[in-house]
N, C-alpha and C positions, 0 to 999 in steps of 0.2 A: 418444511424443512427436509424431511424424509426424501422428497422427490428431487430436491437439489443435491443432497448427498449422493443419491444415486446416479444423477446426471454427471457429478464430478467424478464418480467412480468409473462410469462408462468411458469418459473422455480420457481419464489416466490409462485405462486399457488401450484405448486408440493410439495413444501417444507413447506406448512402450516403444523401445528402440527397433524391435523387430517389426512393429506395425506402423512407424511413424511415417515412413515415405508412402507406403500404399493409402494411408488415410489423408495425409496433409501435403503430399508432393514435395516441392523444394522449401519447405518450411524453414524459417531462420532459426538457427541454433544458438548463435552467439555473436557478439560484437566486440571488438577491441578498438577503442577510439583513443586517438592521441592527437593533442594540439589543434582541436577542432573547437572553436568558441570557448577557449580556455580550458577544455575538459580532457582530461586523460582517464579512462575507466574501462573496465570489463564487466559485460553483463551476458549471463546465460538465459536462455528461454527455456525454462524447465517444465513449461506447460503451455498449450496452444494459446490460451488467454493469459495475458500479462497485464497487471496493473503497476504502474510506476509511481511511487509516492514520494514527495519530498516538499521541503519548504520553497518558497519563490526563489527562483535564481539557482536551485540546486543542480539544474541540468536536465530536467525531465523531457522537456521539449526537444532538447538537443538529441537525445537518444531516440525519441520517437521520430523525429524527422530523418535521422540518419538511417533508421530501419527502411524508410521509404526509398532511400537512394541505392539499396542493395540489390534492386531488380530494375529490368526494363521490360516494355510490353508491346507486343505487336497485336493489333486488332485483328479479329478473325477475318481471313481473306486477303489481308494486306500483304504485299511482297516485301516492304521495307518497313523498319521501325520508324515511328514518328515521334519525335522528341516531345511533342505535345502530350503523348499519351502516358509518359511515366516522369519520374522526378530524378533530379541530379542535385548535387551540392548546392549549384548555383541558384537553386529555387528557394533555398533557406539561408545560406551562409554567404552573403553578399559583400564582396569587397567594392569599397567606394571611398570618396572623400570623407564621408561621415564615419565609415568603419574601415580604415585602411588595412588592419590586420585581423581579420576574423579567424585566422588559422596560422599557425607556425610554418616555416619552410619545410619542417620534417613531418607534417601531419599525414595522417593516414586514417583509414577506416579498414580494418581487417575483420572478415566475417565469415562464418561457416554456415552452410545450408545443407539439409538432407538431400541425398542422391539415391537413385535406384539401386537397390542391393545387387541387382542383376546386370548392372551396367559394366561394360569392358572398357579397359584402356583408359580409365578416368582416375586422376589422382585422388586419393581418399585418405581421410583421417579417421581414426578409431575415437570417436567422441561419444560422451554421454553413456557410458557403459552402465548396464544393469545386470549385475551377476556376470555371466559369461557372454552376454549379448551386448552387441555395439551397433549404433546407428552409423551406417556409412554415410560419410559427409564429404563436401568439397569446400575449399577455402577461396576466397578472392580478396585482393587488396586493392583499394582505390586509394592512391598516394599522390603526394605533390611531384610533378614533373615540371621544373622550373615555375612557369606561371600558370600552368595548366594542371589537370589532373588525368592520371593514368589508371588503367583498370576497368574503365567503363564497359568496354566491349566484352569482357568476360563475365557480365552479370548474367544470371539466369532469367528466364522470362517468367513473369508473374503479374497479375494485376494488382494494383496497389491503389487503395482508396484513402483519402485524407480529409478528415473533419478538424479543421484548425478552428482556432477561436474566432476567426472572421465568418466562419458559417454559422455561428450562433448569434450573430448581430440581426435583429428583426429587419425585414426589408424596409419598413417604413421609416427606420432610422438611419439607413444609408444615404438618403438624400438623392437616390437615382431617379430620374424622371419616369423611367419606364415603370416603376412600382407605384407612383403617385399621380401620374397624369391621368385625368378622367377619360382621356382619348385613347388610352392603352386598350388594345383589344385582344381577345382570345382566339387563336386560330385552331387549336385542337386540345382535346383532353384525352388522357388515359386513366382508368380507374386503378386504384390499388387492388392487388390480388386479395382474395378472401384471407389469405394466411397473413398477408402484410397488415390489413385492416385489423385483424384479430390482435396481432402482436402490439400494434399501437394502443389500442383500446385497453388491453390488458396491463401495459406498463403505466399508462396514466390513469388507470381506474376509471375510465370515461367511456361510454359507448358511443360509437359512431355508426350513422346510417350508410354513409359513403365517405370516402376520401379519394380525390383526384389530384393529378399533378397535371397542369396545363401549360402549354407554350403561350407566351404573351408576346405581343409586338407593339412596338411605338416608333413610327418612322421605319428606319431600317434596322433597328436594334431588337434583338430577341432575348428572352430569358424564361426561366420557369417559374411557376407560382403554385402553390398547394391550395386546395380548396376542400372543405368539410362540410358535411350535413350532419346536424344532429339536433335533437330537440325541436324539429321543424324549421330550423334555419339553416341556410347555406352562406358561408362566409369564406373569404380568402385569407391567406396569411397575414395581410394587413390588419385583419381584426382578430387574430389569434393571440393567445398568450405566447411570450417569447418560447418557452419551453415547449409548449405544444407544438408551435409551427416547426420548430428545428427538429423535434423528435420524429414526427411523422415524414419529414423529408429524409432524415438519416435512415430510418428503417426502410424506406422505399429503396435507397441506394444500396444498402446492404443486401436486401432480399434479391435485388436484381443484378448483383455482382456475380461474376463466374465462380464457380466452386474453386476452394482453395485459394481465395484471394487473401491479401494482407490488407487488414482494416485498421488504420490508426486514427485515434480519436482523442483530442485534447479536451480534457475537463468535461466530460459529457453529463456531469451533474449540474451544469449552468442551468439556472432558472427551473430546477425540478424540485419538487418537494421529496421528502426523505423515503416515502412509500415508492414513489416512481423511480428513485435512484435505486432502491433494492430491486425492483422489478426489472429495471434495465440491466442491472448486473446479471440477473437470471438469464435474461434474453441473450446477453453475450455468450453465455454458456450454451444455452440451447441452439444457437445459430452456428456456434463453433462445431457442435456434435452434428447437426443437421447438414450444413453446407461445407463442412470442413475448412472453415475460415480459420486464419490465425488473427487474433485481435490484440492489439497493444493500445493500452489507455494509459494517459496520464491523469492523475486525479488528486484532489485534496480530500476526498469523501471517504470517511471510515464506513460509511454505510455501503458503499460499492465495495470497498475493500474487504469487508467482513463476509461477503458473500463468496468470495474466491478462496480456494484451498491455499494453504500457506505457500506452497512452492510457486504459486502464481504471483506473488507479491514481491516487488523490489523497491526498497527504499534507498533513495539517493541522498547522501550527505555530503555537502561540499564545504571545504575549508580554504585557507589561503595556501595550503601545500598540496592537497589532493582532492579527488573526488571518490568516494567510496560508494560501492552498490552493496547494500546489506541484503542478503538472501533471507527469505523465510521470516520476515518481521511478524511479531504478534500484533494485534490491534492495540494492545497497550503501548507497545514500542511506538507505534504509529502516532497515536494520539499525544503520547508524551512528546514525541518529536515536533509534531505540527503546531501543539498548543504551548509548548515551553512549560508545562505544568500547570497552565491556567485551566485545563479541563482534565479531571481524573476519570479514570475508568473503573476504580475499585475503592469502595470504603471499608477499612479495616478497624474493627473495635479491638481495643486492648483494655486491660484492667486499670492501669495507672499511668501517670507521666513517665515513670522510669521504665516501664514496658515499652511505652511509645519511643522513647529515646533509644533503647536497645534496638528495636525493630528497624528504625531509621538507619543506624550505623551498621546493622547487617545487611540491609539493602545498599547502603553507599559502598560497601567494600566488595560484597559478593554478587549483588544484582543490579548495578547502577541504571540499567535500562528500565527498571521499575521505578526509579526515584520520583519521576514527575507523573507516574501514572497512578500512584497509590496515595490515598488520603487516609491519614490515621487519626483516630479519636480515642481518647481514654474516657470510660464510662463508669468504672468503679469495680466491683468484685466479680467472681466468676458467673454469679447468676445474672448480673446486670449485663455482662457481655451477651449471654444467649438470648435474653429478652431483646436487647438492642438490635440483635441481628434479626430476629424473628419480626419485630415490629417494622423496621426499615424495609425488609424485603416485601411484607405484605402491603405496607400502606404507602410506601414512597417509590417502589419499583426500581430501587438502585442496587447494583450488584455489590453484595456486602458479605463479609465473612468476619469471624471473630478469632482472636488468638488469646488463649488463656495462659497463665503464667507457668503452669506445671503440667508435664506430659500426662499424667493420669487424669487430668481433667478435661482431656480433648474430646470431642463428640463429632466424629467426621460427618454422620448422617445429617448433622445440623449446620454443617459447614463451619464448625468451631475446631480449630486447631490448638497447637500449642508449641511453646519453645522445646528444644529437644534435651530437656532436663528433668530430673526428679526433684530438683530444688527451685525455690522460689529465684526469679531473676537476680534480685539483690544478692542473695546468697551465692548464687553461681558466679556473679561478677567479682564481689568484693573478697570473696574467699578464694579466688584464683591465684596462682603464684605470680602471674604477671602483674596483676593489680596490687598485691602486697609489697612486691618489689618496687613498684612504682611510688607508693605512698611513702615508703621508707627513703628512697632516694630523693623524691621531690620535697616532701615536708617533713622527713624524720618522724613519720607516725608509725608505730607498730599496730597494725590492724588486729592483732590476736588480742591486745588489750582491750580494744573496743568490744570485739566479739564476746569477751568473756564478761563485760559489764553491761552490754546491751542486748536484751533479750528480743526486741522487736526490730527485725531486719530492715523495716521500712525507715527507721531512724539512723542507719549507717552514715549516710551522707551527711545528716545534720550534725551528728556528733564529730565527723572529721572537720566540717565546715567550722565548728566552733573552736577546734584546736588549731587550724591553721589560717583563719581569717579569710578564706575564700567561700564564695557562695556555693550552697548547697547544689544548686544547678550546674554549675561549673564542674563541681567535683563529680557529679553523676556522669557528665559528658566525658571528662577526662579518663575516668576509670573505665567506662564502657568502651572507649576507644582502645585503651591499653589491653583490655580483655580480648577485643576483636582481633587485635594484631597477632594474638597467640592461637587464634583458632584457624581450623581448615574448612574449606568449602563444603566438604562431605559432611560436616557436622549439621549444617543448615540447609543442604540441599533438598531434603524431603519437604520442609517448610517452604522454601522458595518455589518449589515445583508445584506445591498446591495453590500459591498465590498467582503463579503464572498461568495455571490451568483455569483458573477463574476469570483472569484477565482476558 
């Protein structure tokens, strides 16, 4: 973990505005999208590796594919650009009888990219300032011009490599004769470099003796096929696991790409176990630092996302009215969004059911992003909370904290916190002016009378229930909600920040 933290620190320094162009060239800085595939959104690239997270249909692929359309590329030694060597909107957003309107008439892609700070006579924008330092940048717009697109000729030159979902389909499932015909022959092979071989082995956690990429031929058709040797056996991609085959080819392409390339990968976690996903995310950081690539990844994987610094994460949320790009989401935010609360990231132990209801309402009002990420369980008294936290951490391996009722009972070293009051939660809530006014107005109950005659604060709601004929559970929730409406975020911020830090 320390090595990864140092790696991130190094890349941050490389990506500082004053260093950005020298290290990453014409790196993509921002995209403003309007009217393409139903999307209108703005995304900034605050780190040279970006993971785009979101539910299916949120627009992750649209953003990733549009990034590829921001550049064109000329092969070394070529006099003219060849459209086969780069991407345009027509590669992804196809207008046809099946999809007559993949974009609106006023659609556009406006984007900015870094430029040489010493360049003269070039339009520039002061973007992404850090203190008094700004990265010089240029803007281009690709927009609808009648039935065509304008702005293509103004794109800067940069090699872009795309690994879409089709890349991850195993060769033997494609049904293509060249991969399945016994008469297909090998005409040449090239071996993986030692570094590529090492990278693939480290990601998969499996040693290889050799890995090669071969050109294969069947009649007049040619293609490429990977071969690996390990444990005394040599086999082609037809006999590799899906994740294994795709990974070694992807590593090969990334390692052989020109420096400062743009690498776009759709859901690289496909067919990879969690440890391999983690290792692959670390590899993206390593290759970013070593070859100065910009890497954009779409993913549903919290494992991959968790490796990345928070500024590298972009969560896309789509509604009927808009597409929002949420910057700097926490892992709790991400899991809550993707699982709709079915998967929790943190277990919180509290003393009793009243405390549980209180915490839920605090989160509902002041930190709704945590609502689907936190699971709350009541366990009993103060000592029970501490014991439950210790046991769950030691024997279950679950992220766990405790929240005791009163401030003086907190024990931060044990990850046991408290509500911000010297009073028990029942006293804090029922004795508040907001709740007393509510009980008087709603049920014509003078709470001061109850307080004078009932010495056990745990019985407050039962007493009120008997007087008004409403269940104690309903009284609890109503009074907690009234109490919460009279509070400010600042009162609960320290507690909520502790919860977020653990998430």
